[in-house]
Structure formats: structure tokens, C-alpha cells
DRENDOPA-401867 format. One line per 3 residues: their letters; for each residue x, y, z of N, C-alpha, C. Coordinates in steps of 0.2 Angstrom, whole numbers, plus 5000, padded with zeros to 4 digits. Layout:
BEGIN
A> X Y Z X Y Z X Y Z; ...
END
This chain:
BEGIN
MMK> 5004 4994 5000 5000 5000 5000 5005 5006 5000; 5009 5006 5004 5015 5011 5004 5018 5014 4997; 5019 5008 4993 5023 5009 4987 5018 5012 4982
IAL> 5012 5009 4983 5007 5011 4978 5005 5019 4979; 5004 5022 4986 5003 5029 4987 5009 5032 4985; 5015 5030 4986 5020 5034 4984 5020 5034 4976
HKD> 5020 5028 4972 5018 5028 4965 5013 5034 4962; 5009 5034 4967 5002 5040 4964 5005 5046 4965; 5009 5048 4971 5011 5054 4972 5015 5056 4968
KVK> 5020 5052 4965 5026 5053 4961 5021 5054 4953; 5016 5051 4951 5014 5053 4945 5009 5060 4944; 5007 5061 4951 5004 5066 4952 5008 5073 4951
KIL> 5014 5072 4953 5020 5078 4953 5022 5078 4947; 5023 5073 4944 5025 5073 4936 5019 5077 4931; 5013 5074 4932 5008 5078 4929 5008 5086 4931
NIT> 5008 5088 4936 5008 5095 4938 5015 5098 4936; 5020 5096 4935 5026 5099 4932 5024 5099 4924; 5022 5095 4922 5019 5094 4914 5015 5100 4912
FYV> 5009 5099 4917 5005 5105 4915 5008 5112 4916; 5012 5114 4920 5015 5121 4921 5020 5121 4914; 5024 5116 4913 5029 5116 4907 5025 5119 4901
VIF> 5019 5115 4900 5014 5117 4894 5012 5124 4895; 5010 5126 4901 5007 5132 4902 5013 5138 4900; 5019 5137 4901 5025 5142 4901 5026 5142 4894
IVF> 5026 5136 4890 5028 5135 4883 5022 5139 4878; 5015 5138 4880 5011 5143 4877 5012 5150 4879; 5014 5152 4884 5013 5158 4887 5020 5162 4884
VYA> 5026 5158 4883 5031 5160 4880 5030 5161 4871; 5026 5157 4869 5024 5157 4863 5019 5164 4860; 5015 5165 4865 5009 5169 4863 5014 5177 4864
IFG> 5018 5177 4870 5022 5183 4870 5026 5184 4865; 5030 5180 4862 5034 5180 4856 5031 5182 4851; 5025 5178 4850 5021 5179 4843 5017 5187 4843
LFS> 5016 5189 4850 5012 5197 4849 5017 5203 4849; 5022 5201 4852 5027 5207 4853 5034 5206 4850; 5035 5201 4844 5041 5201 4841 5039 5203 4834
KKE> 5044 5205 4830 5043 5207 4823 5050 5203 4819; 5049 5201 4815 5055 5198 4811 5055 5202 4803; 5060 5203 4802 5060 5208 4795 5069 5205 4792
GNS> 5068 5201 4788 5075 5200 4785 5080 5196 4791; 5084 5199 4792 5089 5196 4797 5089 5199 4804; 5084 5203 4804 5081 5208 4810 5077 5206 4814
ISF> 5077 5205 4821 5072 5204 4825 5071 5208 4830; 5064 5210 4831 5062 5216 4836 5059 5212 4842; 5060 5213 4849 5056 5210 4853 5056 5213 4860
LGI> 5049 5216 4862 5050 5220 4867 5054 5227 4867; 5054 5231 4861 5059 5235 4861 5067 5233 4860; 5069 5228 4860 5076 5225 4859 5077 5222 4851
TSM> 5081 5225 4849 5082 5224 4841 5088 5221 4841; 5089 5214 4837 5095 5211 4836 5095 5208 4828; 5102 5208 4827 5103 5206 4820 5107 5200 4819
SVQ> 5104 5196 4816 5110 5190 4815 5115 5191 4809; 5122 5191 4811 5126 5193 4806 5127 5189 4800; 5127 5191 4794 5126 5186 4787 5132 5185 4785
SGS> 5137 5188 4786 5145 5188 4783 5151 5189 4788; 5155 5187 4785 5162 5190 4790 5165 5197 4787; 5161 5201 4785 5165 5208 4783 5165 5213 4788
MSP> 5164 5210 4795 5165 5215 4800 5169 5212 4805; 5172 5206 4803 5178 5202 4807 5185 5206 4808; 5187 5206 4814 5186 5202 4820 5181 5205 4825
TFE> 5178 5211 4823 5174 5213 4828 5168 5210 4830; 5165 5206 4824 5161 5201 4826 5160 5197 4819; 5158 5191 4820 5159 5185 4815 5152 5183 4813
EGD> 5152 5181 4807 5147 5178 4803 5143 5171 4808; 5137 5173 4810 5133 5170 4815 5132 5172 4821; 5136 5178 4822 5134 5181 4829 5128 5185 4830
LIF> 5125 5186 4835 5119 5190 4835 5122 5196 4839; 5120 5202 4836 5122 5208 4838 5115 5213 4840; 5116 5217 4844 5111 5222 4846 5112 5229 4843
VKT> 5106 5230 4842 5108 5238 4839 5101 5242 4843; 5102 5248 4844 5098 5253 4845 5093 5257 4840; 5087 5258 4839 5085 5260 4833 5083 5267 4835
DFN> 5083 5271 4842 5081 5278 4843 5088 5282 4844; 5088 5285 4839 5095 5288 4838 5095 5294 4833; 5099 5299 4834 5099 5306 4830 5105 5304 4825
PRD> 5104 5303 4818 5109 5302 4813 5114 5307 4815; 5112 5314 4815 5117 5319 4817 5122 5319 4822; 5120 5314 4827 5125 5313 4832 5129 5308 4831
LVE> 5129 5304 4825 5135 5298 4824 5140 5303 4822; 5146 5299 4823 5152 5300 4822 5156 5295 4818; 5162 5296 4815 5167 5292 4812 5170 5286 4817
GDV> 5168 5281 4814 5170 5274 4819 5164 5271 4822; 5158 5274 4822 5152 5271 4824 5150 5266 4820; 5147 5260 4822 5144 5254 4818 5137 5256 4818
ITY> 5135 5256 4812 5128 5256 4809 5125 5251 4806; 5118 5252 4806 5116 5245 4803 5111 5249 4798; 5110 5247 4791 5106 5250 4786 5102 5245 4781
QDF> 5098 5246 4778 5095 5241 4773 5098 5240 4768; 5101 5236 4765 5105 5234 4760 5101 5228 4754; 5103 5228 4748 5100 5223 4744 5106 5220 4741
RMT> 5103 5213 4738 5107 5209 4734 5104 5205 4728; 5106 5204 4723 5103 5199 4718 5104 5192 4720; 5099 5189 4719 5099 5181 4721 5095 5178 4714
ENG> 5095 5171 4713 5090 5167 4708 5084 5169 4709; 5081 5171 4715 5074 5173 4716 5072 5180 4714; 5078 5184 4713 5075 5191 4711 5080 5196 4717
IVS> 5077 5201 4718 5082 5206 4723 5079 5203 4732; 5085 5202 4735 5081 5201 4742 5086 5206 4747; 5081 5210 4751 5083 5215 4754 5086 5211 4762
YYN> 5090 5215 4765 5092 5213 4771 5096 5218 4774; 5098 5218 4781 5102 5222 4786 5107 5222 4786; 5112 5227 4784 5120 5225 4784 5121 5230 4790
THR> 5128 5228 4793 5130 5233 4798 5138 5233 4797; 5140 5240 4796 5146 5242 4794 5148 5248 4798; 5155 5249 4798 5158 5254 4801 5159 5261 4797
IED> 5156 5267 4800 5156 5273 4797 5164 5276 4796; 5166 5276 4789 5173 5278 4788 5173 5286 4787; 5167 5289 4783 5168 5296 4784 5160 5298 4783
IDK> 5159 5306 4784 5153 5308 4785 5154 5314 4780; 5149 5315 4774 5148 5321 4770 5144 5326 4772; 5146 5330 4776 5140 5335 4779 5139 5342 4775
SGT> 5142 5341 4768 5141 5347 4764 5134 5349 4762; 5129 5344 4761 5124 5345 4758 5118 5346 4765; 5112 5348 4762 5106 5347 4769 5105 5342 4770
VWR> 5107 5336 4767 5105 5329 4769 5112 5326 4770; 5115 5323 4775 5122 5320 4777 5122 5314 4774; 5128 5311 4771 5130 5306 4767 5135 5303 4772
FIT> 5134 5295 4773 5139 5292 4776 5142 5286 4772; 5149 5286 4773 5152 5281 4769 5155 5277 4774; 5154 5270 4772 5154 5264 4777 5158 5259 4774
KGD> 5161 5254 4777 5165 5250 4777 5166 5244 4781; 5165 5239 4779 5167 5233 4785 5173 5233 4786; 5175 5230 4793 5181 5230 4794 5186 5225 4792
ANA> 5184 5219 4789 5187 5215 4785 5189 5216 4778; 5185 5222 4775 5184 5224 4768 5191 5228 4767; 5193 5228 4761 5199 5232 4759 5196 5238 4756
END> 5191 5238 4753 5189 5246 4750 5181 5247 4754; 5180 5254 4754 5174 5257 4756 5169 5254 4752; 5161 5254 4755 5156 5251 4752 5155 5255 4746
PRQ> 5152 5253 4741 5150 5256 4735 5146 5262 4734; 5141 5260 4739 5135 5266 4740 5135 5269 4746; 5133 5276 4746 5134 5281 4751 5127 5281 4754
LLE> 5127 5282 4759 5120 5281 4764 5118 5288 4765; 5112 5289 4764 5109 5294 4766 5106 5294 4773; 5107 5299 4777 5106 5299 4784 5099 5296 4786
NEI> 5093 5297 4783 5087 5293 4784 5087 5286 4781; 5092 5283 4778 5093 5276 4778 5095 5271 4783; 5098 5275 4787 5102 5272 4794 5097 5269 4799
YGV> 5097 5263 4800 5091 5259 4804 5094 5258 4811; 5098 5258 4813 5101 5257 4820 5109 5258 4821; 5111 5259 4827 5117 5260 4829 5119 5254 4833
WTE> 5125 5250 4831 5127 5244 4836 5128 5247 4843; 5126 5243 4849 5127 5245 4854 5133 5241 4857; 5137 5237 4853 5143 5236 4855 5143 5228 4859
RSW> 5136 5226 4859 5135 5221 4863 5134 5216 4857; 5136 5209 4858 5134 5203 4853 5135 5197 4858; 5131 5191 4854 5133 5186 4856 5135 5181 4852
AKF> 5141 5177 4855 5145 5173 4848 5141 5167 4846; 5140 5167 4840 5136 5160 4836 5130 5160 4838; 5126 5164 4842 5119 5163 4841 5115 5167 4837
GGF> 5117 5169 4831 5112 5173 4827 5109 5167 4822; 5113 5162 4821 5109 5157 4817 5104 5153 4822; 5105 5152 4827 5099 5149 4831 5094 5152 4833
IDN> 5095 5159 4833 5089 5163 4834 5086 5165 4828; 5089 5164 4822 5086 5165 4817 5081 5159 4815; 5084 5153 4816 5080 5146 4814 5075 5146 4819
FTN> 5075 5147 4826 5071 5147 4831 5064 5152 4829; 5066 5157 4827 5059 5162 4826 5057 5160 4820; 5060 5158 4815 5057 5156 4809 5054 5149 4810
FLK> 5056 5145 4814 5051 5139 4817 5045 5141 4820; 5045 5145 4826 5040 5147 4829 5034 5150 4825; 5037 5154 4819 5031 5157 4815 5028 5153 4809
SSL> 5032 5147 4810 5028 5142 4804 5023 5137 4806; 5021 5135 4801 5014 5131 4803 5016 5125 4807; 5022 5122 4806 5024 5117 4811 5026 5120 4818
GFF> 5028 5125 4819 5029 5128 4825 5023 5130 4829; 5019 5132 4825 5011 5133 4828 5008 5127 4830; 5008 5121 4826 5005 5117 4829 5009 5113 4836
LFI> 5015 5113 4836 5019 5110 4842 5018 5114 4847; 5018 5121 4846 5019 5125 4853 5012 5128 4854; 5007 5127 4851 5000 5128 4853 4995 5123 4852
VVP> 4994 5121 4846 4988 5115 4846 4990 5109 4852; 4997 5106 4851 4998 5101 4854 4997 5102 4861; 5000 5108 4864 5000 5110 4871 4993 5110 4874
CLA> 4989 5113 4869 4981 5114 4870 4977 5107 4871; 4979 5102 4866 4976 5096 4867 4978 5094 4873; 4986 5093 4875 4988 5090 4881 4984 5093 4888
LLV> 4983 5099 4888 4979 5103 4894 4972 5101 4893; 4969 5099 4888 4962 5097 4887 4962 5090 4890; 4966 5086 4887 4966 5078 4891 4968 5078 4897
YEV> 4972 5083 4900 4974 5083 4908 4969 5085 4910; 4964 5091 4910 4959 5093 4913 4953 5088 4913; 4952 5084 4906 4948 5079 4906 4949 5072 4911
IKF> 4955 5070 4912 4958 5066 4916 4956 5068 4924; 4958 5074 4925 4957 5076 4931 4950 5078 4934; 4946 5080 4929 4939 5080 4930 4935 5072 4931
MKV> 4939 5068 4928 4936 5061 4929 4938 5058 4935; 4944 5060 4937 4946 5058 4943 4943 5060 4949; 4941 5067 4949 4937 5071 4955 4930 5068 4955
YAE> 4927 5067 4948 4920 5064 4947 4920 5058 4951; 4924 5053 4949 4925 5046 4953 4926 5046 4960; 4930 5050 4963 4930 5052 4969 4924 5054 4973
YNV> 4919 5058 4969 4915 5061 4972 4908 5055 4972; 4909 5052 4967 4904 5046 4967 4906 5041 4973; 4912 5038 4974 4913 5035 4979 4912 5037 4986
QKH> 4913 5044 4986 4911 5047 4993 4905 5048 4994; 4901 5050 4990 4893 5048 4990 4890 5042 4991; 4893 5037 4989 4891 5030 4989 4892 5029 4996
THD> 4898 5030 4999 4900 5029 5005 4895 5033 5010; 4893 5039 5009 4889 5043 5013 4882 5041 5013; 4880 5038 5008 4873 5035 5007 4873 5029 5011
RVK> 4878 5024 5012 4878 5019 5015 4878 5020 5022; 4883 5024 5024 4883 5026 5030 4877 5029 5033; 4874 5033 5030 4867 5036 5031 4861 5031 5032
MQE> 4861 5026 5028 4856 5020 5028 4858 5016 5035; 4864 5016 5037 4866 5011 5043 4864 5016 5049; 4864 5022 5048 4862 5026 5054 4855 5027 5055
EAL> 4852 5026 5050 4845 5026 5051 4841 5020 5052; 4845 5014 5050 4842 5007 5052 4846 5006 5060; 4850 5008 5062 4852 5009 5069 4846 5013 5073
AQA> 4844 5018 5071 4841 5022 5074 4834 5021 5075; 4831 5016 5069 4825 5012 5070 4825 5006 5076; 4831 5004 5075 4831 4997 5080 4832 5000 5087
RAQ> 4836 5006 5087 4836 5009 5093 4829 5011 5097; 4825 5014 5092 4819 5016 5094 4814 5010 5095; 4815 5006 5092 4810 4999 5093 4812 4997 5099
LEA> 4818 4996 5101 4821 4992 5108 4819 4997 5113; 4818 5004 5113 4816 5009 5118 4809 5007 5118; 4805 5007 5114 4797 5006 5114 4796 5000 5118
EAK> 4800 4995 5116 4797 4988 5119 4800 4988 5127; 4805 4991 5129 4807 4993 5135 4803 4996 5138; 4799 5001 5136 4794 5006 5140 4789 5002 5140
SKA> 4787 4998 5134 4780 4994 5137 4781 4988 5142; 4787 4985 5142 4788 4980 5147 4788 4984 5154; 4790 4990 5155 4790 4993 5162 4783 4996 5163
DGV> 4778 4997 5158 4771 4999 5160 4767 4994 5160; 4770 4987 5159 4765 4981 5160 4761 4980 5154; 4765 4981 5148 4760 4981 5142 4764 4976 5137
EPK> 4761 4971 5135 4764 4967 5130 4764 4970 5123; 4770 4970 5121 4772 4974 5115 4769 4970 5108; 4766 4974 5104 4763 4971 5098 4768 4967 5094
KE> 4767 4962 5091 4772 4959 5087 4769 4958 5079; 4772 4961 5075 4771 4961 5068 4772 4955 5064
END
């Protein structure tokens, strides 16, 4: 009996842990789905913008596959030579023109016109970038924070979460599991209720039978005391 009780207690703990894990997964997915925005290799989540580095053009400052963090709330006129900025760039592929975010260092700033122009270069490149950037084309400024080799994982994880399979695994399956868990829990509670109700009814019938027997005995004792022969049924 002791082993059975311990086994039931262990199963109950496992089910409770599973329940809270499922709730946590659904919560994380919901928060990420509501408050994240993915555009190319840029991911914004709760005001934090990160970039997955697509090439080694900024080596050794950061490498391909790293995850870098940029701030998008800035004034382009506050930028100086040496700052590392993020901007939207384009490249030709077999499927047409693909846009993505590139991050290079400012080499020079042309302030001669009404609109400033920025000349950039990758730390690993020998020459400046062919295109000069207008100040309104700059998307963000690198915060000098990066996570080594984490960009590919975040990219793949985000794409997976936003896919049909990710939705199925992180929303549909956990919800079904919660439903099954709640049904099992309800059936268990209902079965315990029926057992208690049956036990209560049986005890009540026994108490009523005892009360009737006691009343009959008291009636017989009283009749004998009064000298009256009790009626036999």
C-alpha cells in the first residue's frame, strides 16, 4: 500500500510539472508572437532589436553567425566616424532582389549638403562600400553588444515558431495536452465524488437502521415497564 501511494504521488507530481511546463510554453509562444517582429535578419522583441550577422565582413569585431544588438532610437546627426551602423541593403539572387540589414563601420561623413551622407566599410574589407548612405537610410546603431554564434540559432528558432509546424507544436499540441489533462482530472474528481457519495449514502442508511432499531428497543422496554405486552408484527 505504501508503494502504491508513493507511486500515485510521483505520478501526480509529474503531471503537475508537465502542466506548468505546457502553460509556460504556450505563454512564451504567445508573448513572442504578439511582441516580436521579424524582417529579414532583424528581430525586434519588446523594444530590443537584434541582428543575425550574415557575413564575415566585420571580422574580427563580430563574426558570421553572431547575434548583435542595435538601438533604433537615435539621431543620425549625433553619429561620428568609427560608429558601427545598421542599414538596409540589397543583393541579387536567383529568386530576384533580396533585402536585408547590413552592419558596417562609418569611415567618413559628408556634411556638405542639407542631407548628410555616410561612407561605410566592413572592418574585414579592403575598400569602402560602393553606396553612400543617406542619413534617413540608417536603421540603427550597434550597441557594442553581441552573442557569439547565436544568430543562426535565433534565426532558425524564430522562423520555426512562426511556421505552421511551430504553431502546431507550440500551440495546438499543448492545448490538446491541457484538454486531456483537465478531462482526466475531472474524471478522477468525479469518480472520487461518486465513491464519497456512495459511502455517505451507505453510512446514512446504516445510521437510519440503527436509529430505527434503537427506537424499537426503547419502545419495547417502555412497554415492559408499563406492563403492556408489545405488539408483534
